[in-house]
N, C-alpha and C positions, 0 to 999 in steps of 0.2 A: 390108813395112816402108817401101818407097819411097812407097807411097800414104799411110801414116801420117805420114811426114815432110812430104809435100806438104800434107796436111791441117793439120799444125801450122804450116807457113809461112803458109797461108791465114788461120788464126786470128790469128797474129802481125800479119799485114798489116791485119786488121780492128780488133784491139784496140789495137795499137801501130803505127799507120800510118807514123810517122816513123822507125821502126827497120828496119834491114836484117835480114830473117828469117834470112839465112845467117850473120849475125854475132852474133845474140842471145846464144847460150850461150857465146860466146868473150869477150863484153864483161865487163870487170872490174867494171863498175858494175851488176851483176845485182841488187843490193839495191834500187837506185832503180827498176829495171825491174819488179821484183815489186810494189813500191808503186804504180807507174804502172798496172800491169795491173789491180789491185784497185780503184784509184780510177776507172779507166775502166768497170769492171763496175758500180760504184756509180752512175755517171752514167747508165748504161744501165738501172739498176734491175733488173738481171737476176738478182742473187743476193744473199742476206743483206743486204737493204736497210737494216737497223738497225745493222749492224756494218761499219765501214769501216777498221779499224785492223789493220795487220800488226805483230805484236808479236814482238820478239826477246828472248831470254834466254840469257845466257852463264853457264856453270857456273864457280864460283870455282876458280881453279887458279894455282899459282905458276909453272908451266911447262908446256910441251907434253906430251901432245897437248891442245889446247883444244877445248871442246865448246860448240856453240851450237844453240839451238832457235829455230824460227820458227813462230808460230801464226797461221793465216790467219783471215779473217772466217768465222764459222761454227764455228771451233774446231779444224779439222784442223791437225795439228802434224807438222813434219818437222825433221830435224837434219842436221848435216854427217856424212857417212859416211867421209870421208877423214881421214888423220892430218894435223892442221893445226898449224903451228908458231906461229901467232898468233891472237888473238881475231878480228882483222879477216878473216883467211883462213877461219876457221871460220864466221863470219857469212856470208861470200860463198858458201861451199860449201852451207850450209843454205838460203840464198836460192835457189841454183841448183836444188837438189832440189825446193824448194817451187814454183818457177816452172815446171819441167818438169811436175810433177803438176797445177798449175793449168791449164796449156795442154792436157794430155791430158784434163782434166775437161771441156773444151769440145768434144771430139770427139763426134759423134752416138752412137758406140758406148758412151759413158759416161753416157748418159741412160736413165732407166728407161722402157722401152717394153714392150708385150705380148711382143714377141720376146725382149727381154732377160730378162723375168720367167720365160718358159718355159725358156730356157737355164739361168738361175740355179737354178731349182727342180730341173731335171734333174741339174745338177752336185751340188746338195745331197743329192738322193736317192742318187746314185752314191757319195757319200762317207759315207753313213750306212746304217743297216739299214732305213730307211723305204721307202715305195713312192710312186709317182705319185698313187695314190688318197689318200694322206695330205694332199696339197696342198689338198684341198677340206674337210679337217677341222681347224678352227682349234685344236682341243684337242691336236693333235700339234705337234712342233717344226717339221716341214716346213710344216704348215698355217699356223702362226703366222708363219713367215718369208714364205710366200706372201702372207698378209694384209698384212704390213708393206710388202712391195714394191708390192702393188696400191694401198695407201693413199698411196704416194708416187710414183704414176705421173707422169711428166713431169719429175721432179727429177733432178739430176745425182748422181753417186756421192758427191761431197764433201758435198752437202746431205744425202743419205741417211745418210752416215757418222755424223753427230752423233746421230741417233736410235739407230743401231746401237751406238754407244759407250755410250749410256745403258743399253741392255739388256744389254750385255756386263758393265757394272759392277753392275747389279742381280743378274745371275746369279752373278757372282763374290762379291758381298756377301751372298748368301743371301736377298735380298729377294724374288726371284721364287718361290723355294720357299715362303717364308712366305705370299705372296699366294695361291699355289695351295692351301695348307692352309686358307685362309679361303673357299675355293670361288669365288674370282674367276676368271672365264674369261680365257683369253689375249687374246681380243679386247678385253675390258674393260680389261685392264692396258695393252695397246698403245694403245688410244684415250686412256686417262688420261695416260700419260707422253708421248704425242705432242704434248701441249699445252705441255710444259715444256722448257726448255733446261737444259743442265748448268751450274748456277751455284753460287755460294758456299753457298746454303741447302741445296742437294742434297748438296754435298760435306760440309757440317757434319753432316747427318743420317747419312750413311754413316760418317763418322768416329766418331760416337756409337755406331753399331752395332759398330764394331771395338773401341772402348773396352770395351764389354760382353763381347765375345769374349775380350779380353785378361784380364779379371777372371775369366772362366771357365777359360781356358787360358793361364796366364802364359807369355810368350815368343812367342806366336803373331804378335804385331804385328811384332816384329823379324824373324822368319822370313819373313813375307809381304813385308816391305819389302825384304829382301835379294833375294828372288825377283823382285819388281817392278823393282828396279834392274838386275838381271841381264838381264831380258827387255827393258827399255828400251834398254840398251846394245847388245844383240844386234840388236834391230830397227833401231836407228839406223845401225849399221854395215852393215846390209843395205839401207839406203835406204827403209825401209818407213814407212808412216804411223804416228805414235807416240802419238796421243792417249790410247788406252786404257791403255797402260802408264804414261804420264806422269800421268794422273789417278789411277791406283792409287797411285803414289808420293806424290802430293800428299795424298790422303785418309789414307793410312797415316802420313805424316809429321805431318799435322795431329792425328791421334789420339794419336800418341806425344808430341807437344808438349803437348797438353792434359793428358795423364797426368802428365808430369814437372813441368808448371808448377803443378799443384795443391799437392803437398806441399813442393816445393823451388823457390824463385824463382831459384836459380842453376843450374837444370837446363839441359842442352844445347839449343841452338837447332835449328830445323827443318833448316838446312843441315848442322849438326854431326851430327845424328841420321842424316841421309841419307848423309853421308860415312862415318860409323862403320859403317853397315850395308853400304855399298859395300865398305869395307875387309874386312868380315867374309866376303864371298863370294869375294874374291880370295884 
């Protein structure tokens, strides 16, 4: 642990040379420090060169607890995990979680190397019914994971997370199963989607898929949205990376909005739908 803290101080001294490493996480102006960190990364051209904006989002609320999310360049998302009495406090808490994860991402242990791949595959085998031999067979889940890691050699975990989120969503959405039925190999699917980022076009396509599912099984959208909101809240309170759950919520909310906006212009908004679903699971 002491070695990790020393490594973090070294990174802070490199990226934020005018800041005191011992006081970084005690500084109330952690929001500006997070922005500074990513601006410095942009100047170094070290990560996500085309995306340089740290984006904050506060959930509408008439009183505490307040919730804030921060999305980093590349798409990784974090939120406040403490009970916050003001929007400003929630924003600072979310920024602190994001800054800690941004700094940890700079550690050598967070970069994909041959050793990292070997350890990750072994962990994946231990948590499934697969074997180490599956790592060389891209038609298996272990083999596909191995192929994805090797295809992203040298990248950091935050950089790799964007691709992982896309495949998590494709699996959740049923798209991977549909692609397998068309005889596409896992390597072909990985190579194809590795070229794309998770944008509005991809979200719209997934929302259309869920609109079709809703027509086949009425009520499934609301059920999935309640589950996504519950997962998002639980992950936020645990201080975890949130993009997968937040993207699920955005896609399902978009699908519900489109369904309700067609027959009735007075249908509830995206935020109202989300809040209604949230109340449903409480």
